[in-house]
PDBQT receptor file of N, H, CA, C and O in Angstrom, charges set to zero:
ATOM      1  N   VAL A   1      94.768 145.095 124.087  1.00  0.00    +0.000 N 
ATOM      2  CA  VAL A   1      95.659 144.632 125.135  1.00  0.00    +0.000 C 
ATOM      3  C   VAL A   1      96.852 145.577 125.251  1.00  0.00    +0.000 C 
ATOM      4  O   VAL A   1      97.263 145.935 126.354  1.00  0.00    +0.000 OA
ATOM      5  N   ALA A   2      97.403 145.975 124.109  1.00  0.00    +0.000 N 
ATOM      6  H   ALA A   2      97.069 145.684 123.212  1.00  0.00    +0.000 HD
ATOM      7  CA  ALA A   2      98.535 146.905 124.145  1.00  0.00    +0.000 C 
ATOM      8  C   ALA A   2      98.146 148.193 124.872  1.00  0.00    +0.000 C 
ATOM      9  O   ALA A   2      98.905 148.701 125.698  1.00  0.00    +0.000 OA
ATOM     10  N   LYS A   3      96.975 148.709 124.563  1.00  0.00    +0.000 N 
ATOM     11  H   LYS A   3      96.359 148.297 123.893  1.00  0.00    +0.000 HD
ATOM     12  CA  LYS A   3      96.508 149.948 125.196  1.00  0.00    +0.000 C 
ATOM     13  C   LYS A   3      96.305 149.743 126.690  1.00  0.00    +0.000 C 
ATOM     14  O   LYS A   3      96.696 150.593 127.490  1.00  0.00    +0.000 OA
ATOM     15  N   ASP A   4      95.695 148.618 127.078  1.00  0.00    +0.000 N 
ATOM     16  H   ASP A   4      95.378 147.927 126.429  1.00  0.00    +0.000 HD
ATOM     17  CA  ASP A   4      95.449 148.347 128.494  1.00  0.00    +0.000 C 
ATOM     18  C   ASP A   4      96.739 148.209 129.285  1.00  0.00    +0.000 C 
ATOM     19  O   ASP A   4      96.785 148.576 130.459  1.00  0.00    +0.000 OA
ATOM     20  N   LEU A   5      97.789 147.687 128.660  1.00  0.00    +0.000 N 
ATOM     21  H   LEU A   5      97.752 147.389 127.706  1.00  0.00    +0.000 HD
ATOM     22  CA  LEU A   5      99.083 147.537 129.332  1.00  0.00    +0.000 C 
ATOM     23  C   LEU A   5      99.929 148.810 129.253  1.00  0.00    +0.000 C 
ATOM     24  O   LEU A   5     100.972 148.909 129.899  1.00  0.00    +0.000 OA
ATOM     25  N   GLY A   6      99.475 149.777 128.461  1.00  0.00    +0.000 N 
ATOM     26  H   GLY A   6      98.627 149.697 127.936  1.00  0.00    +0.000 HD
ATOM     27  CA  GLY A   6     100.222 151.016 128.304  1.00  0.00    +0.000 C 
ATOM     28  C   GLY A   6     101.479 150.831 127.478  1.00  0.00    +0.000 C 
ATOM     29  O   GLY A   6     102.484 151.503 127.708  1.00  0.00    +0.000 OA
ATOM     30  N   LEU A   7     101.424 149.903 126.500  1.00  0.00    +0.000 N 
ATOM     31  H   LEU A   7     100.607 149.357 126.313  1.00  0.00    +0.000 HD
ATOM     32  CA  LEU A   7     102.585 149.617 125.666  1.00  0.00    +0.000 C 
ATOM     33  C   LEU A   7     102.310 149.964 124.205  1.00  0.00    +0.000 C 
ATOM     34  O   LEU A   7     101.174 149.874 123.738  1.00  0.00    +0.000 OA
ATOM     35  N   GLN A   8     103.351 150.355 123.501  1.00  0.00    +0.000 N 
ATOM     36  H   GLN A   8     104.273 150.427 123.880  1.00  0.00    +0.000 HD
ATOM     37  CA  GLN A   8     103.257 150.506 122.052  1.00  0.00    +0.000 C 
ATOM     38  C   GLN A   8     103.419 149.122 121.432  1.00  0.00    +0.000 C 
ATOM     39  O   GLN A   8     103.944 148.217 122.081  1.00  0.00    +0.000 OA
ATOM     40  N   LEU A   9     102.979 148.940 120.194  1.00  0.00    +0.000 N 
ATOM     41  H   LEU A   9     102.552 149.675 119.666  1.00  0.00    +0.000 HD
ATOM     42  CA  LEU A   9     103.032 147.614 119.566  1.00  0.00    +0.000 C 
ATOM     43  C   LEU A   9     104.427 146.999 119.530  1.00  0.00    +0.000 C 
ATOM     44  O   LEU A   9     104.556 145.814 119.836  1.00  0.00    +0.000 OA
ATOM     45  N   PRO A  10     105.487 147.743 119.171  1.00  0.00    +0.000 N 
ATOM     46  CA  PRO A  10     106.814 147.111 119.188  1.00  0.00    +0.000 C 
ATOM     47  C   PRO A  10     107.202 146.605 120.580  1.00  0.00    +0.000 C 
ATOM     48  O   PRO A  10     107.804 145.539 120.711  1.00  0.00    +0.000 OA
ATOM     49  N   ALA A  11     106.856 147.369 121.611  1.00  0.00    +0.000 N 
ATOM     50  H   ALA A  11     106.367 148.234 121.504  1.00  0.00    +0.000 HD
ATOM     51  CA  ALA A  11     107.172 146.950 122.985  1.00  0.00    +0.000 C 
ATOM     52  C   ALA A  11     106.369 145.716 123.367  1.00  0.00    +0.000 C 
ATOM     53  O   ALA A  11     106.861 144.858 124.099  1.00  0.00    +0.000 OA
ATOM     54  N   LEU A  12     105.142 145.621 122.879  1.00  0.00    +0.000 N 
ATOM     55  H   LEU A  12     104.742 146.318 122.284  1.00  0.00    +0.000 HD
ATOM     56  CA  LEU A  12     104.304 144.457 123.152  1.00  0.00    +0.000 C 
ATOM     57  C   LEU A  12     104.938 143.206 122.556  1.00  0.00    +0.000 C 
ATOM     58  O   LEU A  12     105.000 142.165 123.209  1.00  0.00    +0.000 OA
ATOM     59  N   ARG A  13     105.405 143.308 121.327  1.00  0.00    +0.000 N 
ATOM     60  H   ARG A  13     105.355 144.154 120.796  1.00  0.00    +0.000 HD
ATOM     61  CA  ARG A  13     106.055 142.153 120.671  1.00  0.00    +0.000 C 
ATOM     62  C   ARG A  13     107.377 141.803 121.362  1.00  0.00    +0.000 C 
ATOM     63  O   ARG A  13     107.688 140.628 121.551  1.00  0.00    +0.000 OA
ATOM     64  N   ASP A  14     108.138 142.807 121.729  1.00  0.00    +0.000 N 
ATOM     65  H   ASP A  14     107.885 143.762 121.575  1.00  0.00    +0.000 HD
ATOM     66  CA  ASP A  14     109.447 142.583 122.356  1.00  0.00    +0.000 C 
ATOM     67  C   ASP A  14     109.324 142.017 123.770  1.00  0.00    +0.000 C 
ATOM     68  O   ASP A  14     110.267 141.407 124.274  1.00  0.00    +0.000 OA
ATOM     69  N   SER A  15     108.180 142.211 124.408  1.00  0.00    +0.000 N 
ATOM     70  H   SER A  15     107.414 142.707 123.999  1.00  0.00    +0.000 HD
ATOM     71  CA  SER A  15     107.975 141.732 125.777  1.00  0.00    +0.000 C 
ATOM     72  C   SER A  15     107.615 140.257 125.834  1.00  0.00    +0.000 C 
ATOM     73  O   SER A  15     107.505 139.692 126.922  1.00  0.00    +0.000 OA
ATOM     74  N   GLY A  16     107.431 139.624 124.684  1.00  0.00    +0.000 N 
ATOM     75  H   GLY A  16     107.521 140.083 123.800  1.00  0.00    +0.000 HD
ATOM     76  CA  GLY A  16     107.070 138.210 124.664  1.00  0.00    +0.000 C 
ATOM     77  C   GLY A  16     105.678 137.963 125.208  1.00  0.00    +0.000 C 
ATOM     78  O   GLY A  16     105.444 136.955 125.875  1.00  0.00    +0.000 OA
ATOM     79  N   VAL A  17     104.745 138.873 124.933  1.00  0.00    +0.000 N 
ATOM     80  H   VAL A  17     104.935 139.692 124.392  1.00  0.00    +0.000 HD
ATOM     81  CA  VAL A  17     103.378 138.738 125.418  1.00  0.00    +0.000 C 
ATOM     82  C   VAL A  17     102.655 137.688 124.590  1.00  0.00    +0.000 C 
ATOM     83  O   VAL A  17     102.717 137.689 123.360  1.00  0.00    +0.000 OA
ATOM     84  N   ARG A  18     101.958 136.780 125.301  1.00  0.00    +0.000 N 
ATOM     85  H   ARG A  18     101.907 136.779 126.299  1.00  0.00    +0.000 HD
ATOM     86  CA  ARG A  18     101.163 135.768 124.603  1.00  0.00    +0.000 C 
ATOM     87  C   ARG A  18      99.935 135.435 125.426  1.00  0.00    +0.000 C 
ATOM     88  O   ARG A  18      99.885 135.673 126.632  1.00  0.00    +0.000 OA
ATOM     89  N   VAL A  19      98.947 134.880 124.742  1.00  0.00    +0.000 N 
ATOM     90  H   VAL A  19      98.987 134.687 123.762  1.00  0.00    +0.000 HD
ATOM     91  CA  VAL A  19      97.684 134.512 125.375  1.00  0.00    +0.000 C 
ATOM     92  C   VAL A  19      97.634 132.990 125.457  1.00  0.00    +0.000 C 
ATOM     93  O   VAL A  19      97.909 132.298 124.477  1.00  0.00    +0.000 OA
ATOM     94  N   VAL A  20      97.282 132.478 126.631  1.00  0.00    +0.000 N 
ATOM     95  H   VAL A  20      97.059 133.040 127.428  1.00  0.00    +0.000 HD
ATOM     96  CA  VAL A  20      97.195 131.037 126.844  1.00  0.00    +0.000 C 
ATOM     97  C   VAL A  20      95.802 130.718 127.364  1.00  0.00    +0.000 C 
ATOM     98  O   VAL A  20      95.334 131.321 128.330  1.00  0.00    +0.000 OA
ATOM     99  N   SER A  21      95.139 129.756 126.708  1.00  0.00    +0.000 N 
ATOM    100  H   SER A  21      95.519 129.266 125.923  1.00  0.00    +0.000 HD
ATOM    101  CA  SER A  21      93.802 129.316 127.122  1.00  0.00    +0.000 C 
ATOM    102  C   SER A  21      93.906 127.994 127.852  1.00  0.00    +0.000 C 
ATOM    103  O   SER A  21      94.890 127.268 127.713  1.00  0.00    +0.000 OA
ATOM    104  N   GLU A  22      92.871 127.686 128.638  1.00  0.00    +0.000 N 
ATOM    105  H   GLU A  22      92.072 128.277 128.751  1.00  0.00    +0.000 HD
ATOM    106  CA  GLU A  22      92.805 126.385 129.296  1.00  0.00    +0.000 C 
ATOM    107  C   GLU A  22      92.563 125.310 128.246  1.00  0.00    +0.000 C 
ATOM    108  O   GLU A  22      91.918 125.571 127.230  1.00  0.00    +0.000 OA
ATOM    109  N   GLY A  23      93.067 124.121 128.476  1.00  0.00    +0.000 N 
ATOM    110  H   GLY A  23      93.592 123.909 129.301  1.00  0.00    +0.000 HD
ATOM    111  CA  GLY A  23      92.805 123.014 127.565  1.00  0.00    +0.000 C 
ATOM    112  C   GLY A  23      93.745 122.992 126.378  1.00  0.00    +0.000 C 
ATOM    113  O   GLY A  23      94.735 123.721 126.324  1.00  0.00    +0.000 OA
ATOM    114  N   ARG A  24      93.410 122.144 125.439  1.00  0.00    +0.000 N 
ATOM    115  H   ARG A  24      92.605 121.552 125.483  1.00  0.00    +0.000 HD
ATOM    116  CA  ARG A  24      94.273 121.952 124.265  1.00  0.00    +0.000 C 
ATOM    117  C   ARG A  24      94.136 123.046 123.230  1.00  0.00    +0.000 C 
ATOM    118  O   ARG A  24      95.120 123.447 122.608  1.00  0.00    +0.000 OA
ATOM    119  N   ARG A  25      92.936 123.525 123.044  1.00  0.00    +0.000 N 
ATOM    120  H   ARG A  25      92.137 123.200 123.549  1.00  0.00    +0.000 HD
ATOM    121  CA  ARG A  25      92.692 124.533 122.010  1.00  0.00    +0.000 C 
ATOM    122  C   ARG A  25      92.989 125.931 122.521  1.00  0.00    +0.000 C 
ATOM    123  O   ARG A  25      92.677 126.279 123.660  1.00  0.00    +0.000 OA
ATOM    124  N   GLN A  26      93.591 126.713 121.661  1.00  0.00    +0.000 N 
ATOM    125  H   GLN A  26      93.845 126.430 120.736  1.00  0.00    +0.000 HD
ATOM    126  CA  GLN A  26      93.869 128.107 121.968  1.00  0.00    +0.000 C 
ATOM    127  C   GLN A  26      92.883 128.954 121.174  1.00  0.00    +0.000 C 
ATOM    128  O   GLN A  26      93.063 129.176 119.977  1.00  0.00    +0.000 OA
ATOM    129  N   TYR A  27      91.839 129.425 121.852  1.00  0.00    +0.000 N 
ATOM    130  H   TYR A  27      91.692 129.245 122.824  1.00  0.00    +0.000 HD
ATOM    131  CA  TYR A  27      90.779 130.171 121.183  1.00  0.00    +0.000 C 
ATOM    132  C   TYR A  27      91.102 131.648 120.990  1.00  0.00    +0.000 C 
ATOM    133  O   TYR A  27      90.432 132.327 120.212  1.00  0.00    +0.000 OA
ATOM    134  N   PHE A  28      92.109 132.152 121.683  1.00  0.00    +0.000 N 
ATOM    135  H   PHE A  28      92.653 131.600 122.315  1.00  0.00    +0.000 HD
ATOM    136  CA  PHE A  28      92.422 133.574 121.626  1.00  0.00    +0.000 C 
ATOM    137  C   PHE A  28      93.888 133.797 121.286  1.00  0.00    +0.000 C 
ATOM    138  O   PHE A  28      94.745 132.960 121.567  1.00  0.00    +0.000 OA
ATOM    139  N   ALA A  29      94.154 134.949 120.671  1.00  0.00    +0.000 N 
ATOM    140  H   ALA A  29      93.458 135.629 120.443  1.00  0.00    +0.000 HD
ATOM    141  CA  ALA A  29      95.524 135.342 120.334  1.00  0.00    +0.000 C 
ATOM    142  C   ALA A  29      95.589 136.866 120.274  1.00  0.00    +0.000 C 
ATOM    143  O   ALA A  29      94.561 137.542 120.285  1.00  0.00    +0.000 OA
ATOM    144  N   LEU A  30      96.784 137.386 120.210  1.00  0.00    +0.000 N 
ATOM    145  H   LEU A  30      97.619 136.837 120.201  1.00  0.00    +0.000 HD
ATOM    146  CA  LEU A  30      96.970 138.825 120.024  1.00  0.00    +0.000 C 
ATOM    147  C   LEU A  30      97.212 139.093 118.549  1.00  0.00    +0.000 C 
ATOM    148  O   LEU A  30      98.045 138.442 117.919  1.00  0.00    +0.000 OA
ATOM    149  N   HIS A  31      96.486 140.046 118.007  1.00  0.00    +0.000 N 
ATOM    150  H   HIS A  31      95.809 140.574 118.518  1.00  0.00    +0.000 HD
ATOM    151  CA  HIS A  31      96.677 140.443 116.613  1.00  0.00    +0.000 C 
ATOM    152  C   HIS A  31      97.991 141.212 116.531  1.00  0.00    +0.000 C 
ATOM    153  O   HIS A  31      98.176 142.200 117.241  1.00  0.00    +0.000 OA
ATOM    154  N   GLY A  32      98.896 140.770 115.680  1.00  0.00    +0.000 N 
ATOM    155  H   GLY A  32      98.746 139.967 115.104  1.00  0.00    +0.000 HD
ATOM    156  CA  GLY A  32     100.241 141.335 115.609  1.00  0.00    +0.000 C 
ATOM    157  C   GLY A  32     100.314 142.793 115.211  1.00  0.00    +0.000 C 
ATOM    158  O   GLY A  32     101.214 143.506 115.656  1.00  0.00    +0.000 OA
ATOM    159  N   LYS A  33      99.378 143.260 114.375  1.00  0.00    +0.000 N 
ATOM    160  H   LYS A  33      98.647 142.681 114.014  1.00  0.00    +0.000 HD
ATOM    161  CA  LYS A  33      99.443 144.643 113.887  1.00  0.00    +0.000 C 
ATOM    162  C   LYS A  33      98.669 145.625 114.752  1.00  0.00    +0.000 C 
ATOM    163  O   LYS A  33      98.973 146.818 114.758  1.00  0.00    +0.000 OA
ATOM    164  N   THR A  34      97.665 145.135 115.488  1.00  0.00    +0.000 N 
ATOM    165  H   THR A  34      97.418 144.166 115.484  1.00  0.00    +0.000 HD
ATOM    166  CA  THR A  34      96.830 146.054 116.268  1.00  0.00    +0.000 C 
ATOM    167  C   THR A  34      96.985 145.902 117.771  1.00  0.00    +0.000 C 
ATOM    168  O   THR A  34      96.701 146.836 118.520  1.00  0.00    +0.000 OA
ATOM    169  N   GLY A  35      97.436 144.728 118.224  1.00  0.00    +0.000 N 
ATOM    170  H   GLY A  35      97.667 143.969 117.615  1.00  0.00    +0.000 HD
ATOM    171  CA  GLY A  35      97.525 144.470 119.654  1.00  0.00    +0.000 C 
ATOM    172  C   GLY A  35      96.192 144.101 120.275  1.00  0.00    +0.000 C 
ATOM    173  O   GLY A  35      96.078 144.027 121.498  1.00  0.00    +0.000 OA
ATOM    174  N   HIS A  36      95.170 143.865 119.438  1.00  0.00    +0.000 N 
ATOM    175  H   HIS A  36      95.263 143.925 118.444  1.00  0.00    +0.000 HD
ATOM    176  CA  HIS A  36      93.849 143.486 119.930  1.00  0.00    +0.000 C 
ATOM    177  C   HIS A  36      93.796 142.000 120.262  1.00  0.00    +0.000 C 
ATOM    178  O   HIS A  36      94.508 141.190 119.670  1.00  0.00    +0.000 OA
ATOM    179  N   LEU A  37      92.941 141.658 121.217  1.00  0.00    +0.000 N 
ATOM    180  H   LEU A  37      92.362 142.316 121.699  1.00  0.00    +0.000 HD
ATOM    181  CA  LEU A  37      92.668 140.266 121.539  1.00  0.00    +0.000 C 
ATOM    182  C   LEU A  37      91.645 139.767 120.527  1.00  0.00    +0.000 C 
ATOM    183  O   LEU A  37      90.570 140.352 120.395  1.00  0.00    +0.000 OA
ATOM    184  N   VAL A  38      91.971 138.687 119.806  1.00  0.00    +0.000 N 
ATOM    185  H   VAL A  38      92.844 138.212 119.913  1.00  0.00    +0.000 HD
ATOM    186  CA  VAL A  38      91.092 138.158 118.767  1.00  0.00    +0.000 C 
ATOM    187  C   VAL A  38      90.859 136.665 118.985  1.00  0.00    +0.000 C 
ATOM    188  O   VAL A  38      91.634 136.000 119.671  1.00  0.00    +0.000 OA
ATOM    189  N   THR A  39      89.786 136.150 118.396  1.00  0.00    +0.000 N 
ATOM    190  H   THR A  39      89.156 136.691 117.839  1.00  0.00    +0.000 HD
ATOM    191  CA  THR A  39      89.540 134.712 118.443  1.00  0.00    +0.000 C 
ATOM    192  C   THR A  39      90.313 134.059 117.297  1.00  0.00    +0.000 C 
ATOM    193  O   THR A  39      90.421 134.630 116.211  1.00  0.00    +0.000 OA
ATOM    194  N   THR A  40      90.842 132.875 117.539  1.00  0.00    +0.000 N 
ATOM    195  H   THR A  40      90.753 132.411 118.421  1.00  0.00    +0.000 HD
ATOM    196  CA  THR A  40      91.627 132.184 116.525  1.00  0.00    +0.000 C 
ATOM    197  C   THR A  40      90.793 131.212 115.710  1.00  0.00    +0.000 C 
ATOM    198  O   THR A  40      91.205 130.783 114.633  1.00  0.00    +0.000 OA
ATOM    199  N   GLU A  41      89.614 130.865 116.227  1.00  0.00    +0.000 N 
ATOM    200  H   GLU A  41      89.279 131.214 117.102  1.00  0.00    +0.000 HD
ATOM    201  CA  GLU A  41      88.712 129.983 115.505  1.00  0.00    +0.000 C 
ATOM    202  C   GLU A  41      87.297 130.189 116.025  1.00  0.00    +0.000 C 
ATOM    203  O   GLU A  41      87.079 130.861 117.033  1.00  0.00    +0.000 OA
ATOM    204  N   ARG A  42      86.359 129.609 115.329  1.00  0.00    +0.000 N 
ATOM    205  H   ARG A  42      86.536 129.064 114.509  1.00  0.00    +0.000 HD
ATOM    206  CA  ARG A  42      84.958 129.718 115.737  1.00  0.00    +0.000 C 
ATOM    207  C   ARG A  42      84.774 129.053 117.100  1.00  0.00    +0.000 C 
ATOM    208  O   ARG A  42      85.313 127.975 117.350  1.00  0.00    +0.000 OA
ATOM    209  N   ILE A  43      84.013 129.700 117.974  1.00  0.00    +0.000 N 
ATOM    210  H   ILE A  43      83.576 130.576 117.772  1.00  0.00    +0.000 HD
ATOM    211  CA  ILE A  43      83.740 129.166 119.310  1.00  0.00    +0.000 C 
ATOM    212  C   ILE A  43      82.298 128.681 119.342  1.00  0.00    +0.000 C 
ATOM    213  O   ILE A  43      81.370 129.478 119.207  1.00  0.00    +0.000 OA
ATOM    214  N   ASP A  44      82.109 127.390 119.519  1.00  0.00    +0.000 N 
ATOM    215  H   ASP A  44      82.863 126.743 119.628  1.00  0.00    +0.000 HD
ATOM    216  CA  ASP A  44      80.785 126.771 119.534  1.00  0.00    +0.000 C 
ATOM    217  C   ASP A  44      80.345 126.564 120.981  1.00  0.00    +0.000 C 
ATOM    218  O   ASP A  44      80.790 125.629 121.646  1.00  0.00    +0.000 OA
ATOM    219  N   ARG A  45      79.469 127.445 121.460  1.00  0.00    +0.000 N 
ATOM    220  H   ARG A  45      79.108 128.205 120.920  1.00  0.00    +0.000 HD
ATOM    221  CA  ARG A  45      79.038 127.399 122.847  1.00  0.00    +0.000 C 
ATOM    222  C   ARG A  45      78.384 126.073 123.199  1.00  0.00    +0.000 C 
ATOM    223  O   ARG A  45      78.642 125.529 124.272  1.00  0.00    +0.000 OA
ATOM    224  N   GLU A  46      77.551 125.543 122.328  1.00  0.00    +0.000 N 
ATOM    225  H   GLU A  46      77.341 125.985 121.456  1.00  0.00    +0.000 HD
ATOM    226  CA  GLU A  46      76.858 124.289 122.611  1.00  0.00    +0.000 C 
ATOM    227  C   GLU A  46      77.843 123.124 122.764  1.00  0.00    +0.000 C 
ATOM    228  O   GLU A  46      77.643 122.239 123.596  1.00  0.00    +0.000 OA
ATOM    229  N   GLN A  47      78.875 123.134 121.978  1.00  0.00    +0.000 N 
ATOM    230  H   GLN A  47      79.038 123.853 121.302  1.00  0.00    +0.000 HD
ATOM    231  CA  GLN A  47      79.882 122.070 122.068  1.00  0.00    +0.000 C 
ATOM    232  C   GLN A  47      80.727 122.215 123.335  1.00  0.00    +0.000 C 
ATOM    233  O   GLN A  47      81.053 121.216 123.977  1.00  0.00    +0.000 OA
ATOM    234  N   LEU A  48      81.077 123.427 123.694  1.00  0.00    +0.000 N 
ATOM    235  H   LEU A  48      80.812 124.239 123.173  1.00  0.00    +0.000 HD
ATOM    236  CA  LEU A  48      81.947 123.656 124.847  1.00  0.00    +0.000 C 
ATOM    237  C   LEU A  48      81.242 123.515 126.185  1.00  0.00    +0.000 C 
ATOM    238  O   LEU A  48      81.795 122.946 127.127  1.00  0.00    +0.000 OA
ATOM    239  N   CYS A  49      80.032 124.028 126.271  1.00  0.00    +0.000 N 
ATOM    240  H   CYS A  49      79.583 124.491 125.506  1.00  0.00    +0.000 HD
ATOM    241  CA  CYS A  49      79.374 124.122 127.579  1.00  0.00    +0.000 C 
ATOM    242  C   CYS A  49      78.161 123.214 127.729  1.00  0.00    +0.000 C 
ATOM    243  O   CYS A  49      77.673 123.012 128.841  1.00  0.00    +0.000 OA
ATOM    244  N   ARG A  50      77.684 122.685 126.657  1.00  0.00    +0.000 N 
ATOM    245  H   ARG A  50      78.080 122.849 125.754  1.00  0.00    +0.000 HD
ATOM    246  CA  ARG A  50      76.519 121.792 126.657  1.00  0.00    +0.000 C 
ATOM    247  C   ARG A  50      75.377 122.321 127.502  1.00  0.00    +0.000 C 
ATOM    248  O   ARG A  50      74.714 123.272 127.087  1.00  0.00    +0.000 OA
ATOM    249  N   LEU A  51      75.122 121.757 128.653  1.00  0.00    +0.000 N 
ATOM    250  H   LEU A  51      75.661 120.985 128.990  1.00  0.00    +0.000 HD
ATOM    251  CA  LEU A  51      73.957 122.121 129.459  1.00  0.00    +0.000 C 
ATOM    252  C   LEU A  51      74.258 123.153 130.544  1.00  0.00    +0.000 C 
ATOM    253  O   LEU A  51      73.388 123.464 131.358  1.00  0.00    +0.000 OA
ATOM    254  N   VAL A  52      75.446 123.671 130.564  1.00  0.00    +0.000 N 
ATOM    255  H   VAL A  52      76.152 123.418 129.903  1.00  0.00    +0.000 HD
ATOM    256  CA  VAL A  52      75.823 124.663 131.571  1.00  0.00    +0.000 C 
ATOM    257  C   VAL A  52      75.247 126.020 131.167  1.00  0.00    +0.000 C 
ATOM    258  O   VAL A  52      75.430 126.474 130.038  1.00  0.00    +0.000 OA
ATOM    259  N   GLU A  53      74.547 126.658 132.107  1.00  0.00    +0.000 N 
ATOM    260  H   GLU A  53      74.399 126.290 133.025  1.00  0.00    +0.000 HD
ATOM    261  CA  GLU A  53      73.908 127.931 131.794  1.00  0.00    +0.000 C 
ATOM    262  C   GLU A  53      74.927 129.054 131.581  1.00  0.00    +0.000 C 
ATOM    263  O   GLU A  53      74.798 129.846 130.647  1.00  0.00    +0.000 OA
ATOM    264  N   LYS A  54      75.928 129.117 132.441  1.00  0.00    +0.000 N 
ATOM    265  H   LYS A  54      76.033 128.474 133.199  1.00  0.00    +0.000 HD
ATOM    266  CA  LYS A  54      76.944 130.169 132.355  1.00  0.00    +0.000 C 
ATOM    267  C   LYS A  54      78.193 129.587 131.700  1.00  0.00    +0.000 C 
ATOM    268  O   LYS A  54      78.886 128.758 132.291  1.00  0.00    +0.000 OA
ATOM    269  N   CYS A  55      78.473 130.027 130.482  1.00  0.00    +0.000 N 
ATOM    270  H   CYS A  55      77.911 130.700 130.003  1.00  0.00    +0.000 HD
ATOM    271  CA  CYS A  55      79.616 129.504 129.723  1.00  0.00    +0.000 C 
ATOM    272  C   CYS A  55      80.768 130.511 129.799  1.00  0.00    +0.000 C 
ATOM    273  O   CYS A  55      80.629 131.655 129.366  1.00  0.00    +0.000 OA
ATOM    274  N   VAL A  56      81.898 130.080 130.349  1.00  0.00    +0.000 N 
ATOM    275  H   VAL A  56      82.011 129.150 130.701  1.00  0.00    +0.000 HD
ATOM    276  CA  VAL A  56      83.047 130.968 130.530  1.00  0.00    +0.000 C 
ATOM    277  C   VAL A  56      84.289 130.312 129.922  1.00  0.00    +0.000 C 
ATOM    278  O   VAL A  56      84.601 129.158 130.218  1.00  0.00    +0.000 OA
ATOM    279  N   LEU A  57      84.986 131.053 129.078  1.00  0.00    +0.000 N 
ATOM    280  H   LEU A  57      84.733 131.990 128.837  1.00  0.00    +0.000 HD
ATOM    281  CA  LEU A  57      86.280 130.613 128.550  1.00  0.00    +0.000 C 
ATOM    282  C   LEU A  57      87.345 131.477 129.202  1.00  0.00    +0.000 C 
ATOM    283  O   LEU A  57      87.328 132.700 129.064  1.00  0.00    +0.000 OA
ATOM    284  N   ARG A  58      88.247 130.862 129.894  1.00  0.00    +0.000 N 
ATOM    285  H   ARG A  58      88.261 129.868 130.007  1.00  0.00    +0.000 HD
ATOM    286  CA  ARG A  58      89.298 131.606 130.584  1.00  0.00    +0.000 C 
ATOM    287  C   ARG A  58      90.585 131.573 129.758  1.00  0.00    +0.000 C 
ATOM    288  O   ARG A  58      90.894 130.593 129.080  1.00  0.00    +0.000 OA
ATOM    289  N   CYS A  59      91.312 132.667 129.841  1.00  0.00    +0.000 N 
ATOM    290  H   CYS A  59      91.062 133.463 130.392  1.00  0.00    +0.000 HD
ATOM    291  CA  CYS A  59      92.624 132.730 129.209  1.00  0.00    +0.000 C 
ATOM    292  C   CYS A  59      93.520 133.599 130.084  1.00  0.00    +0.000 C 
ATOM    293  O   CYS A  59      93.044 134.413 130.876  1.00  0.00    +0.000 OA
ATOM    294  N   GLU A  60      94.805 133.411 129.924  1.00  0.00    +0.000 N 
ATOM    295  H   GLU A  60      95.191 132.750 129.281  1.00  0.00    +0.000 HD
ATOM    296  CA  GLU A  60      95.783 134.197 130.673  1.00  0.00    +0.000 C 
ATOM    297  C   GLU A  60      96.678 134.934 129.695  1.00  0.00    +0.000 C 
ATOM    298  O   GLU A  60      96.985 134.440 128.610  1.00  0.00    +0.000 OA
ATOM    299  N   LEU A  61      97.085 136.112 130.096  1.00  0.00    +0.000 N 
ATOM    300  H   LEU A  61      96.836 136.514 130.977  1.00  0.00    +0.000 HD
ATOM    301  CA  LEU A  61      98.036 136.898 129.328  1.00  0.00    +0.000 C 
ATOM    302  C   LEU A  61      99.379 136.758 130.016  1.00  0.00    +0.000 C 
ATOM    303  O   LEU A  61      99.528 137.132 131.179  1.00  0.00    +0.000 OA
ATOM    304  N   ILE A  62     100.355 136.221 129.307  1.00  0.00    +0.000 N 
ATOM    305  H   ILE A  62     100.235 135.917 128.362  1.00  0.00    +0.000 HD
ATOM    306  CA  ILE A  62     101.684 136.002 129.878  1.00  0.00    +0.000 C 
ATOM    307  C   ILE A  62     102.652 137.013 129.271  1.00  0.00    +0.000 C 
ATOM    308  O   ILE A  62     102.736 137.156 128.051  1.00  0.00    +0.000 OA
ATOM    309  N   VAL A  63     103.375 137.704 130.133  1.00  0.00    +0.000 N 
ATOM    310  H   VAL A  63     103.308 137.588 131.124  1.00  0.00    +0.000 HD
ATOM    311  CA  VAL A  63     104.392 138.672 129.699  1.00  0.00    +0.000 C 
ATOM    312  C   VAL A  63     105.730 138.145 130.168  1.00  0.00    +0.000 C 
ATOM    313  O   VAL A  63     105.968 138.038 131.371  1.00  0.00    +0.000 OA
ATOM    314  N   GLU A  64     106.605 137.817 129.237  1.00  0.00    +0.000 N 
ATOM    315  H   GLU A  64     106.412 137.904 128.259  1.00  0.00    +0.000 HD
ATOM    316  CA  GLU A  64     107.894 137.211 129.581  1.00  0.00    +0.000 C 
ATOM    317  C   GLU A  64     108.923 138.230 130.067  1.00  0.00    +0.000 C 
ATOM    318  O   GLU A  64     109.748 137.914 130.924  1.00  0.00    +0.000 OA
ATOM    319  N   ALA A  65     108.883 139.426 129.539  1.00  0.00    +0.000 N 
ATOM    320  H   ALA A  65     108.212 139.683 128.843  1.00  0.00    +0.000 HD
ATOM    321  CA  ALA A  65     109.864 140.455 129.919  1.00  0.00    +0.000 C 
ATOM    322  C   ALA A  65     109.357 141.246 131.123  1.00  0.00    +0.000 C 
ATOM    323  O   ALA A  65     108.172 141.199 131.454  1.00  0.00    +0.000 OA
ATOM    324  N   GLU A  66     110.264 141.971 131.770  1.00  0.00    +0.000 N 
ATOM    325  H   GLU A  66     111.227 142.009 131.501  1.00  0.00    +0.000 HD
ATOM    326  CA  GLU A  66     109.885 142.834 132.885  1.00  0.00    +0.000 C 
ATOM    327  C   GLU A  66     109.054 143.988 132.398  1.00  0.00    +0.000 C 
ATOM    328  O   GLU A  66     109.234 144.483 131.285  1.00  0.00    +0.000 OA
ATOM    329  N   MET A  67     108.129 144.417 133.254  1.00  0.00    +0.000 N 
ATOM    330  H   MET A  67     107.982 144.015 134.158  1.00  0.00    +0.000 HD
ATOM    331  CA  MET A  67     107.294 145.573 132.900  1.00  0.00    +0.000 C 
ATOM    332  C   MET A  67     107.501 146.658 133.938  1.00  0.00    +0.000 C 
ATOM    333  O   MET A  67     106.898 147.726 133.844  1.00  0.00    +0.000 OA
TER     334      MET A  67
């Protein structure tokens, strides 16, 4: 994420960047040392999507500071 935004890691942290998922559970986060998008827990497709053929988890990247 840091690379895609063209930011160095300190700038990424200082910008208040965070990942927000739909629903109560937050399945994704930014790794503090690498700036990579990582999963925060195991994602069980059968539990989340049941009989839906196309399973999509959406998340948003929020940047609090100006870019």
